[in-house]
C-alpha angles and dihedrals in degrees: 000000000000130000094029126139126195123196108232102177148348120217132179111211127165095344094311130105115223117198111193118200141176121231118212092321091289110083143014128232139185132210122195136204129175117248113251138057108009092210094057091046089054093049094248 
């Protein structure tokens, strides 16, 4: 199946969340978000 992402782990390090994910069994990626109020991190 192409264009699929699977979350592999979630880590909090130095006031930042790191979400690691696999992409179609070929590469890895990471998304980050500052710790704190979710609404302010999203620009709401």
